[in-house]
N, C-alpha and C positions, 0 to 999 in steps of 0.2 A: 720436542721432537720435530725437523726440517724439512727434513729434511726435512720435521717438518724435521717439515719441517719443513730437503732440507729441512726439514720440518718435520717434527715428529710427534704428531699430535693426532686427536681423533678426528675422523673425517670419512670420506669414502662412503661405502655402503651402496646397496642396490637402488635403482630407479624406483622400485616399487614402494620406496618409504616417502615418497614426495608428499602424498596427501596427509600423512601423519604428521610429518615435519611442518608442513605449512600450518596445520591446526595448531600446533604446539607454538608457532611463531605468533599467533594472534594475541596473546596476553601481553607479549613484549611491545606491543604498539600502543600502549597505554590504555587499552580498554579494560573496564571492569566488569563487563558483561562476558558472556560465554564466548567461544570462538566462532560460533555460528552468527552471533548477532552483529549487525554492521549498521547502526542508525545513520541515515542518510545525511544528517547535519555535520557528523564528524568524519565522514569518509575522506574529504580532501586533507584533513589534518593527520589521519592515519597514513594516508598515502605518502605524503611528504616525510613524515616522521620515518617511516619504514624504509623509504630510499635513502635518507640520511644515515641511518643505522647500517645499511648494507654497504654504502660508501665508505663510511667510517672504519668498518670492521675490515674491508677490503684493503684500506690504507694500512691499518695495524698489521695485517698479514703480510702484504707485500714488503712493506718498509721493514718490519721485524725479520723477515726471513732474509731480505737482501742485506741488511746491516750484520746480522749475526754471521751469515757466510763469509762476508767480506772481512769481518773482525778475526773470525777463525783462521782465515788465510794469513792475515796481518800478524797474529800470534806466532805461527809458524815462521814466517819470513823474518821476524825480529829475532829469532833464536830460541823460542819455546819449542818444546820437543816431546812434552809428556802427552801420550795419546789418551791416557786415563783422566787427566786433568781437562782435556779438550771433550771427553765424554761426559765428564762430571758436570760441567758448566751448562750442558745443553738441557738438563732438567733441574738443576740446583735452585733455579729461580721460582720454583713453583709456589712457595708461600705467597707470592703476589696472587696468585688465584684464590688464596683463602679469603682475601679481602673481598673480591667479587662475590665468593660463596656467601659471604655474611651479608653483604649490601643487596644482593638479588635474590635472597631466598624469600619467597613469597609465603604469606600466611597459609594459603591454600595448600602449597607444597609441603610446608611444616606439617600440616594436619594430615597429610596422606603420605608422609615419608616412610611408611613401613614397607619393606621389600617383599615382592611376591616370593623371591627365592630366599633360601637361608643365608644368614650372614656368613657361615662358613664357606658355602659356594661362591658367594660374591668375593670374599676375602681371597680364596684360591685363585679366582680368575685374575684379580688385581695383581697378585704376586706373579703369576705366569706371564701375564702380558707385560708387566713391569720388567721382569727379567729379559724378556724378548726385546723390549725397547733399550735395555741397556746394551746389549749385544749389537743392536741396530745401530746406535749411536757410536758404539767403538768402531764399527766398519765405517761409517760415515768419517769418522776422525781420521782413520788410516787413508781413506780415499782424498781428504782434503790436504793431508800431508804429502801425498805422492803426486798429486795432480794439480795442474793449473785450475784457478777458480772457474775459468770459462769452460774447459773441458769437464770439470766435476760438475757444474751446474747443468749442462747440457745432457750429460749421462743420467742425473737425477730426474731430468724430465721423462724418462722411461717410466717413472712409478705410475704414470697414468695408464699406460699399456698394461702393466702388471695389475693395476687396480681393476681394470676391465675384465681381466681374466679370473681373478679372485672373485670378483662380484658375480660372475657368470656361475662360478663353481659353488660358492658358499651362499651368495644372496640371491640367487635366480634372476639375476639381470639378463635381459635378452641382448644378443649380439645382433645389432643391425648393421646395414652396410657402412653407415657413417662411423660408428664405434670400430668395426673392422678397419676401415680406412684409418682411423686414428691410431689404432695398435700398430698397423703396418708401417705408417710413417714414423712413429716414435722409436720403434725397433730398429728400422733402418738409420734413423738419426744416431742412435746410441752405437750401432754396428759401425758406422762411417767413423766416429771417434775412436772406437776400438782398434781399427785396422789402420789408423793415421800414424805411420811410424815416424813422421816429422814432429809429432807432439812431444813435448819434453817437459818433465815435471820441474817445479820451481827449486832453484838452488842445485842444479846439476843433478837430478835424481836420475839413477840409472833406468835403463829400459826395463829391466826386471821388475823393478819397484813401480815403474809407470804402469806396466801389465797388471800388477798386483794391486796397484790403486783402481785401476779400471774394474778389475773383477769384484773388488770388495765394494766399490760404490755401486756397482750394477746389483750385486747381492743385497746390499742395504736398501736400494730402491724397491727390489722385490719383497723384501721383508717388511718394509714399511707398508706397502700395499696389502701385505697379508694382515698386518696389525689392524688396519682400518677395517677390513673385512670381518675378522674376529670381534672387534668392538661392535660392529653393526649386528653380528649374530648374537652377542651378548645383550644389546638392547632389545632385540626382537624376541629372543627365546628364553633368556633368563631373566633379565630385570623387567622387560615387557612394558617399559616406559622411556621416553626420550624427551625429558623436560630439561631445562636449563640447569638445575640443580644436579640431576642424574649425570648430565654431560660433564659438568664440572668435577663431580666426584670421580668419574672415570679418568678425567685429566689429572687431578691431584693424587690420587692414591697409586695410580701406575708411575707417575713420576716421583713419587716418594720412594717406591721400590727401586726404580731405576737410579735414583740417586744414591740410595744406600749400596746397591749393587756396584755402582761405578767407584763409590768411596771405598769399599772393600777391595775392589781390583786395584785402585791406586795405592793402597798400603801393601797389599799382598806382592805386587809386581816390584816394589821397591822404588818405584818412581817418585814417591813422596820426598824421598831424600834428595833427589835432584832438584826439587822446587826452589829451594833458597839459592843454589847456584843459577838457575834459570833467571830468577829475579835479578840477581847481580850482574848477570851478563847480557840482559835483555837490551837491545840495541838503543830502545827509545828511553831507557832508564825505569828505575824500580816503580815511580809513580805510574808510568805508563804500562808496566806490566800488570799492576793491580787494576787499573782502570780499564784496560783491555779485557781482562777476565771478567770483571764487575759488568761492564756494557754488553759483553757478549751473552752473559746470563740473562740480563735485562732484556736485550733483544730477542732471544728466544721466548721469553715470556710474553712479551709484546705480540710476537707472532701468534702465540698460544691463544691470547686473549682475542685476537681476530679470527682464529679457527673456531673457537667456541662460539663467539658472537655470530658467525656466518651459519654456524649448525643450527643454532637458536633461531636467527631470524629468517633464514631460508632453508637450507638443507645440508646434511653432512656431505652429500655428493658434490654440490656447488662448492663447498668450502675447499674440498680437495682440488677441484678444478682451478679455483683462484691460486691455490698453493702451487701448482704446476705452472700456472701462467707467469709466476715471478721467476721461474727458472731460466727462460730464455732471455730475462731482461739482465741478470746478473752478469753474464759475460760482457755487457757493455761497459758496466762499471769496473770489471776486472782489467779490461783494456786501459781504462783512464787511470786507476790507482796503481795496479801492478804491472802495466805494461805487457800484458799476455799478448802473445801473438794471435791476431785474428786472421788466419789464412782461408783459403777458399774452402777447405773442408769444413771448417768450423762455421763459416757463414752458410753453407749448404744445409749442414746439421741444425743451425739454428732455425732457418727457414722452414725445414722440414717439421722441427718440433713446434713451431708456432702454427703451421698448417694442421698438424695433428691435434693440437689444442682446439683450434676453431672448429674441427670437424666434431670433436666430442662435445664442445660447447653448444653447437647447433643441435646436436641430438638431444641434448638437456633441454634445450629451449622447445623442442618438438614435443618431447615426452611431457614436460610441465604444461604446455599448451592443451594437449590431449586430456591430461588429468583435471585441469581446470574446468574444461567442457563437460567431463564426465560428472564432475562434482555438481556443477551449475545444473545439468540436467536431472541429476538425482534430487536436488533441492527443489526444482520446479515441480517434480512429479510427486514430491512427498506432501 
Protein backbone atom coordinates (compact mmCIF):
# COMPACT_ATOMS: atom_id res chain seq x y z
CA UNK A 1 0.00 0.00 0.00
CA UNK A 2 1.87 3.90 -0.91
CA UNK A 3 0.66 5.11 -0.87
CA UNK A 4 1.71 3.51 0.87
CA UNK A 5 2.17 3.76 0.35
CA UNK A 6 1.61 5.99 -1.81
CA UNK A 7 2.16 3.65 0.07
CA UNK A 8 -0.46 1.42 1.45
CA UNK A 9 0.69 -0.32 4.54
CA UNK A 10 0.27 -0.39 8.29
CA UNK A 11 1.34 2.74 10.10
CA UNK A 12 -0.28 5.72 11.69
CA UNK A 13 -1.90 5.36 15.05
CA UNK A 14 -2.15 7.56 18.05
CA UNK A 15 0.65 9.16 19.91
CA UNK A 16 -0.40 7.27 23.04
CA UNK A 17 1.13 4.10 21.69
CA UNK A 18 4.71 5.32 21.92
CA UNK A 19 5.55 3.63 25.24
CA UNK A 20 4.19 0.26 24.13
CA UNK A 21 5.92 0.34 20.77
CA UNK A 22 9.27 1.38 22.24
CA UNK A 23 9.08 -1.57 24.58
CA UNK A 24 8.32 -3.86 21.67
CA UNK A 25 11.37 -2.52 19.86
CA UNK A 26 13.63 -3.67 22.69
CA UNK A 27 14.06 -7.30 21.63
CA UNK A 28 14.92 -6.26 18.07
CA UNK A 29 18.14 -4.68 19.31
CA UNK A 30 19.66 -8.04 19.96
CA UNK A 31 18.83 -8.22 23.66
CA UNK A 32 18.01 -11.60 25.11
CA UNK A 33 16.74 -10.15 28.36
CA UNK A 34 13.46 -8.38 28.96
CA UNK A 35 12.75 -4.93 27.43
CA UNK A 36 13.35 -3.24 30.76
CA UNK A 37 16.89 -4.61 31.21
CA UNK A 38 19.77 -2.61 29.83
CA UNK A 39 23.23 -3.86 30.88
CA UNK A 40 25.67 -0.94 30.86
CA UNK A 41 28.32 -2.93 28.95
CA UNK A 42 26.15 -3.43 25.87
CA UNK A 43 24.35 -0.08 25.76
CA UNK A 44 26.65 1.53 23.11
CA UNK A 45 26.29 -1.53 20.85
CA UNK A 46 22.52 -1.43 21.14
CA UNK A 47 22.50 2.29 20.53
CA UNK A 48 24.40 2.08 17.23
CA UNK A 49 22.56 -1.05 16.16
CA UNK A 50 19.22 0.68 16.77
CA UNK A 51 20.19 3.73 14.71
CA UNK A 52 21.49 1.48 11.93
CA UNK A 53 18.14 -0.34 11.79
CA UNK A 54 16.22 2.95 11.75
CA UNK A 55 18.32 4.38 8.90
CA UNK A 56 18.16 1.14 6.90
CA UNK A 57 14.39 0.90 7.19
CA UNK A 58 13.99 4.58 6.35
CA UNK A 59 16.01 3.95 3.19
CA UNK A 60 13.85 0.94 2.27
CA UNK A 61 10.66 2.94 2.76
CA UNK A 62 11.69 6.09 0.91
CA UNK A 63 13.50 4.25 -1.94
CA UNK A 64 10.72 1.68 -2.37
CA UNK A 65 7.94 4.27 -2.33
CA UNK A 66 9.76 6.58 -4.75
CA UNK A 67 10.67 3.78 -7.17
CA UNK A 68 7.17 2.25 -7.16
CA UNK A 69 5.51 5.61 -7.86
CA UNK A 70 7.89 6.45 -10.71
CA UNK A 71 7.57 2.96 -12.22
CA UNK A 72 3.78 3.21 -11.96
CA UNK A 73 3.87 6.44 -13.97
CA UNK A 74 6.33 4.85 -16.44
CA UNK A 75 3.85 1.99 -17.00
CA UNK A 76 1.17 4.46 -18.07
CA UNK A 77 3.55 6.61 -20.12
CA UNK A 78 4.75 3.64 -22.15
CA UNK A 79 1.25 2.53 -23.14
CA UNK A 80 -0.06 0.60 -20.13
CA UNK A 81 -3.68 1.37 -19.39
CA UNK A 82 -5.02 -1.31 -17.04
CA UNK A 83 -6.08 0.30 -13.77
CA UNK A 84 -6.74 -3.12 -12.24
CA UNK A 85 -3.27 -4.39 -13.15
CA UNK A 86 -1.77 -1.27 -11.58
CA UNK A 87 -3.89 -1.99 -8.49
CA UNK A 88 -2.95 -5.68 -8.45
CA UNK A 89 0.82 -5.15 -8.44
CA UNK A 90 0.64 -2.82 -5.42
CA UNK A 91 0.03 -5.80 -3.14
CA UNK A 92 0.86 -8.85 -5.30
CA UNK A 93 4.43 -9.02 -4.01
CA UNK A 94 3.32 -9.76 -0.45
CA UNK A 95 4.87 -13.29 -0.43
CA UNK A 96 8.21 -11.51 0.11
CA UNK A 97 6.96 -10.69 3.60
CA UNK A 98 6.42 -14.39 4.30
CA UNK A 99 10.21 -14.80 4.24
CA UNK A 100 10.58 -12.10 6.90
CA UNK A 101 7.73 -13.73 8.85
CA UNK A 102 9.59 -17.04 8.99
CA UNK A 103 13.06 -15.59 9.58
CA UNK A 104 12.10 -13.21 12.39
CA UNK A 105 9.55 -15.31 14.23
CA UNK A 106 11.10 -15.72 17.66
CA UNK A 107 10.56 -18.67 19.95
CA UNK A 108 8.88 -16.49 22.55
CA UNK A 109 6.39 -15.25 19.96
CA UNK A 110 5.73 -18.79 18.80
CA UNK A 111 5.02 -19.84 22.35
CA UNK A 112 2.58 -16.99 22.91
CA UNK A 113 0.95 -16.84 19.48
CA UNK A 114 -2.55 -17.61 20.73
CA UNK A 115 -4.83 -14.68 19.94
CA UNK A 116 -6.89 -12.96 22.58
CA UNK A 117 -9.65 -12.54 20.02
CA UNK A 118 -11.34 -15.35 18.15
CA UNK A 119 -9.93 -16.46 14.81
CA UNK A 120 -13.26 -15.66 13.14
CA UNK A 121 -13.15 -12.05 14.36
CA UNK A 122 -9.56 -11.54 13.23
CA UNK A 123 -10.30 -13.15 9.85
CA UNK A 124 -13.28 -10.83 9.34
CA UNK A 125 -11.11 -7.80 10.16
CA UNK A 126 -8.45 -8.94 7.68
CA UNK A 127 -11.08 -9.38 4.96
CA UNK A 128 -12.73 -5.99 5.55
CA UNK A 129 -9.41 -4.13 5.71
CA UNK A 130 -8.10 -6.01 2.68
CA UNK A 131 -11.14 -4.99 0.61
CA UNK A 132 -10.77 -1.36 1.70
CA UNK A 133 -7.08 -1.50 0.75
CA UNK A 134 -7.98 -2.86 -2.71
CA UNK A 135 -10.45 0.02 -3.22
CA UNK A 136 -7.82 2.47 -1.97
CA UNK A 137 -5.19 1.09 -4.36
CA UNK A 138 -7.66 1.39 -7.26
CA UNK A 139 -8.24 5.07 -6.45
CA UNK A 140 -4.48 5.63 -6.34
CA UNK A 141 -4.17 3.89 -9.73
CA UNK A 142 -6.70 6.23 -11.31
CA UNK A 143 -4.98 9.22 -9.71
CA UNK A 144 -1.58 8.21 -11.07
CA UNK A 145 -3.12 7.71 -14.53
CA UNK A 146 -4.74 11.14 -14.71
CA UNK A 147 -2.17 13.28 -12.86
CA UNK A 148 1.51 14.14 -13.34
CA UNK A 149 3.71 12.41 -10.77
CA UNK A 150 4.60 15.72 -9.13
CA UNK A 151 0.96 16.73 -8.61
CA UNK A 152 -0.02 13.20 -7.54
CA UNK A 153 2.71 12.97 -4.90
CA UNK A 154 2.04 16.37 -3.39
CA UNK A 155 -1.67 15.59 -3.06
CA UNK A 156 -0.75 12.30 -1.37
CA UNK A 157 1.11 14.33 1.25
CA UNK A 158 -2.32 15.31 2.59
CA UNK A 159 -2.55 11.81 4.11
CA UNK A 160 -0.67 13.10 7.16
CA UNK A 161 -3.37 15.70 7.76
CA UNK A 162 -6.07 13.06 7.38
CA UNK A 163 -4.10 10.78 9.70
CA UNK A 164 -4.12 13.46 12.40
CA UNK A 165 -7.91 13.81 12.12
CA UNK A 166 -8.63 10.08 12.20
CA UNK A 167 -6.11 9.55 15.01
CA UNK A 168 -7.93 12.22 17.01
CA UNK A 169 -11.33 10.58 16.42
CA UNK A 170 -10.39 6.89 16.61
CA UNK A 171 -7.10 6.77 18.54
CA UNK A 172 -7.58 9.59 21.07
CA UNK A 173 -4.59 11.56 19.83
CA UNK A 174 -4.44 15.12 21.14
CA UNK A 175 -4.60 18.08 18.74
CA UNK A 176 -1.68 20.31 19.67
CA UNK A 177 -0.91 23.67 17.99
CA UNK A 178 1.93 22.06 16.02
CA UNK A 179 -0.32 19.27 14.69
CA UNK A 180 -3.04 21.80 13.85
CA UNK A 181 -0.41 23.85 11.99
CA UNK A 182 0.65 20.72 10.09
CA UNK A 183 -2.92 19.83 9.14
CA UNK A 184 -3.59 23.39 7.94
CA UNK A 185 -0.43 23.57 5.83
CA UNK A 186 -0.95 20.17 4.22
CA UNK A 187 -4.59 20.97 3.50
CA UNK A 188 -3.69 24.24 1.78
CA UNK A 189 -0.89 22.48 -0.09
CA UNK A 190 -3.36 19.99 -1.59
CA UNK A 191 -5.94 22.74 -2.21
CA UNK A 192 -3.41 24.80 -4.19
CA UNK A 193 -2.88 21.90 -6.56
CA UNK A 194 -6.61 21.32 -6.85
CA UNK A 195 -7.31 24.86 -8.07
CA UNK A 196 -4.22 25.06 -10.28
CA UNK A 197 -5.86 25.25 -13.70
CA UNK A 198 -2.50 25.21 -15.46
CA UNK A 199 -1.80 21.66 -14.29
CA UNK A 200 -2.19 19.14 -17.08
CA UNK A 201 -2.23 15.41 -16.90
CA UNK A 202 0.29 13.32 -18.78
CA UNK A 203 -0.50 12.44 -22.35
CA UNK A 204 -3.05 15.22 -22.92
CA UNK A 205 -5.48 14.22 -20.18
CA UNK A 206 -8.65 16.29 -20.28
CA UNK A 207 -9.50 18.83 -17.59
CA UNK A 208 -12.39 16.62 -16.45
CA UNK A 209 -10.11 13.61 -15.96
CA UNK A 210 -7.56 15.84 -14.26
CA UNK A 211 -10.20 16.91 -11.72
CA UNK A 212 -11.30 13.28 -11.32
CA UNK A 213 -7.70 12.27 -10.70
CA UNK A 214 -7.36 14.98 -8.06
CA UNK A 215 -10.58 13.93 -6.27
CA UNK A 216 -9.71 10.22 -6.35
CA UNK A 217 -6.13 10.80 -5.14
CA UNK A 218 -7.38 12.98 -2.30
CA UNK A 219 -10.00 10.35 -1.45
CA UNK A 220 -7.35 7.63 -1.57
CA UNK A 221 -5.15 9.60 0.85
CA UNK A 222 -8.07 9.96 3.27
CA UNK A 223 -8.93 6.27 2.94
CA UNK A 224 -5.32 5.26 3.53
CA UNK A 225 -5.21 7.30 6.73
CA UNK A 226 -8.48 5.71 7.84
CA UNK A 227 -6.97 2.27 7.22
CA UNK A 228 -3.99 3.12 9.42
CA UNK A 229 -6.20 4.24 12.29
CA UNK A 230 -8.46 1.18 11.95
CA UNK A 231 -5.38 -1.05 12.08
CA UNK A 232 -4.22 0.74 15.21
CA UNK A 233 -7.65 0.20 16.79
CA UNK A 234 -7.38 -3.48 15.88
CA UNK A 235 -3.98 -3.74 17.59
CA UNK A 236 -5.23 -1.95 20.71
CA UNK A 237 -8.76 -3.31 21.14
CA UNK A 238 -8.87 -6.69 19.40
CA UNK A 239 -5.43 -8.28 19.09
CA UNK A 240 -4.11 -6.34 22.12
CA UNK A 241 -0.51 -6.90 21.03
CA UNK A 242 1.80 -5.19 18.55
CA UNK A 243 4.82 -7.42 18.08
CA UNK A 244 6.78 -7.83 14.87
CA UNK A 245 4.91 -11.04 14.00
CA UNK A 246 1.50 -9.48 14.64
CA UNK A 247 2.32 -6.46 12.47
CA UNK A 248 3.59 -8.74 9.71
CA UNK A 249 0.44 -10.84 9.91
CA UNK A 250 -1.62 -7.70 9.43
CA UNK A 251 0.45 -6.79 6.39
CA UNK A 252 0.41 -10.25 4.83
CA UNK A 253 -3.23 -11.23 5.28
CA UNK A 254 -4.72 -7.87 4.32
CA UNK A 255 -2.44 -7.80 1.26
CA UNK A 256 -3.60 -11.32 0.36
CA UNK A 257 -7.25 -10.23 0.45
CA UNK A 258 -6.48 -7.04 -1.50
CA UNK A 259 -4.55 -9.02 -4.12
CA UNK A 260 -7.40 -11.52 -4.59
CA UNK A 261 -9.93 -8.66 -4.83
CA UNK A 262 -7.77 -6.93 -7.45
CA UNK A 263 -7.44 -10.16 -9.39
CA UNK A 264 -11.21 -10.61 -9.39
CA UNK A 265 -11.60 -7.00 -10.54
CA UNK A 266 -9.08 -7.57 -13.33
CA UNK A 267 -11.10 -10.48 -14.74
CA UNK A 268 -14.57 -9.08 -13.97
CA UNK A 269 -13.77 -5.80 -15.75
CA UNK A 270 -12.48 -7.61 -18.82
CA UNK A 271 -9.16 -5.78 -18.63
CA UNK A 272 -7.31 -9.10 -18.60
CA UNK A 273 -8.16 -9.43 -22.30
CA UNK A 274 -6.18 -6.29 -23.10
CA UNK A 275 -2.99 -7.30 -21.26
CA UNK A 276 -1.47 -9.22 -24.17
CA UNK A 277 -2.12 -6.28 -26.49
CA UNK A 278 -0.58 -3.95 -23.90
CA UNK A 279 2.56 -6.02 -23.76
CA UNK A 280 2.92 -6.04 -27.58
CA UNK A 281 2.33 -2.30 -27.94
CA UNK A 282 4.40 -1.25 -24.90
CA UNK A 283 6.77 1.41 -26.22
CA UNK A 284 9.84 -0.03 -24.51
CA UNK A 285 9.14 -3.61 -25.61
CA UNK A 286 7.75 -6.84 -24.12
CA UNK A 287 10.67 -7.47 -21.77
CA UNK A 288 10.41 -3.92 -20.44
CA UNK A 289 6.66 -4.42 -19.88
CA UNK A 290 7.22 -7.53 -17.76
CA UNK A 291 10.16 -6.03 -15.89
CA UNK A 292 8.23 -2.82 -15.18
CA UNK A 293 5.39 -4.76 -13.55
CA UNK A 294 7.82 -7.04 -11.70
CA UNK A 295 9.96 -4.25 -10.29
CA UNK A 296 6.94 -2.16 -9.40
CA UNK A 297 5.60 -5.06 -7.31
CA UNK A 298 9.04 -5.58 -5.71
CA UNK A 299 9.41 -1.85 -5.01
CA UNK A 300 6.06 -1.77 -3.19
CA UNK A 301 7.20 -4.64 -0.99
CA UNK A 302 10.58 -3.02 -0.29
CA UNK A 303 8.58 -0.04 0.93
CA UNK A 304 6.42 -2.43 2.99
CA UNK A 305 9.50 -3.92 4.63
CA UNK A 306 10.59 -0.40 5.56
CA UNK A 307 7.14 0.37 6.98
CA UNK A 308 7.07 -2.81 9.08
CA UNK A 309 10.67 -2.32 10.19
CA UNK A 310 10.03 1.22 11.41
CA UNK A 311 6.86 0.14 13.21
CA UNK A 312 8.83 -2.55 15.02
CA UNK A 313 11.99 -0.56 15.78
CA UNK A 314 10.40 2.84 16.54
CA UNK A 315 6.63 3.24 16.22
CA UNK A 316 3.78 3.07 13.73
CA UNK A 317 3.28 6.84 13.84
CA UNK A 318 6.93 7.48 13.00
CA UNK A 319 6.63 5.05 10.11
CA UNK A 320 3.75 7.02 8.63
CA UNK A 321 5.62 10.31 9.02
CA UNK A 322 8.63 8.96 7.11
CA UNK A 323 6.26 7.65 4.44
CA UNK A 324 4.87 11.16 4.06
CA UNK A 325 8.39 12.64 3.98
CA UNK A 326 9.08 10.77 0.72
CA UNK A 327 6.12 12.38 -1.05
CA UNK A 328 7.54 15.91 -1.51
CA UNK A 329 10.80 14.28 -2.71
CA UNK A 330 9.18 12.36 -5.59
CA UNK A 331 8.30 15.50 -7.65
CA UNK A 332 12.03 16.26 -7.97
CA UNK A 333 12.58 12.89 -9.66
CA UNK A 334 9.43 13.41 -11.73
CA UNK A 335 10.92 16.61 -13.17
CA UNK A 336 14.16 14.74 -14.01
CA UNK A 337 12.69 11.57 -15.53
CA UNK A 338 9.29 12.65 -16.88
CA UNK A 339 9.94 16.37 -17.45
CA UNK A 340 6.94 17.38 -15.31
CA UNK A 341 6.41 21.10 -15.05
CA UNK A 342 7.53 22.52 -11.71
CA UNK A 343 5.77 25.86 -11.73
CA UNK A 344 5.40 28.34 -8.90
CA UNK A 345 2.21 26.75 -7.55
CA UNK A 346 3.87 23.34 -7.21
CA UNK A 347 6.96 24.81 -5.58
CA UNK A 348 4.82 26.63 -3.01
CA UNK A 349 2.77 23.46 -2.42
CA UNK A 350 5.98 21.46 -1.95
CA UNK A 351 7.40 23.95 0.55
CA UNK A 352 4.11 23.97 2.48
CA UNK A 353 4.06 20.14 2.53
CA UNK A 354 7.63 20.04 3.86
CA UNK A 355 6.79 22.69 6.47
CA UNK A 356 3.75 20.70 7.50
CA UNK A 357 5.87 17.55 7.82
CA UNK A 358 8.44 19.35 9.98
CA UNK A 359 5.67 20.65 12.26
CA UNK A 360 4.24 17.16 12.67
CA UNK A 361 7.68 15.61 13.16
CA UNK A 362 8.61 18.15 15.82
CA UNK A 363 5.43 17.35 17.75
CA UNK A 364 6.37 13.66 17.64
CA UNK A 365 9.80 14.54 18.99
CA UNK A 366 8.26 16.52 21.86
CA UNK A 367 5.79 13.74 22.68
CA UNK A 368 8.51 11.09 22.60
CA UNK A 369 10.76 13.18 24.84
CA UNK A 370 7.94 13.58 27.38
CA UNK A 371 7.11 9.87 27.32
CA UNK A 372 10.77 8.95 27.89
CA UNK A 373 10.97 11.31 30.89
CA UNK A 374 7.75 9.82 32.29
CA UNK A 375 9.08 6.28 31.85
CA UNK A 376 12.41 7.20 33.46
CA UNK A 377 10.65 8.81 36.44
CA UNK A 378 8.43 5.75 36.84
CA UNK A 379 11.47 3.44 36.84
CA UNK A 380 13.30 5.59 39.40
CA UNK A 381 10.32 5.67 41.76
CA UNK A 382 9.72 1.90 41.50
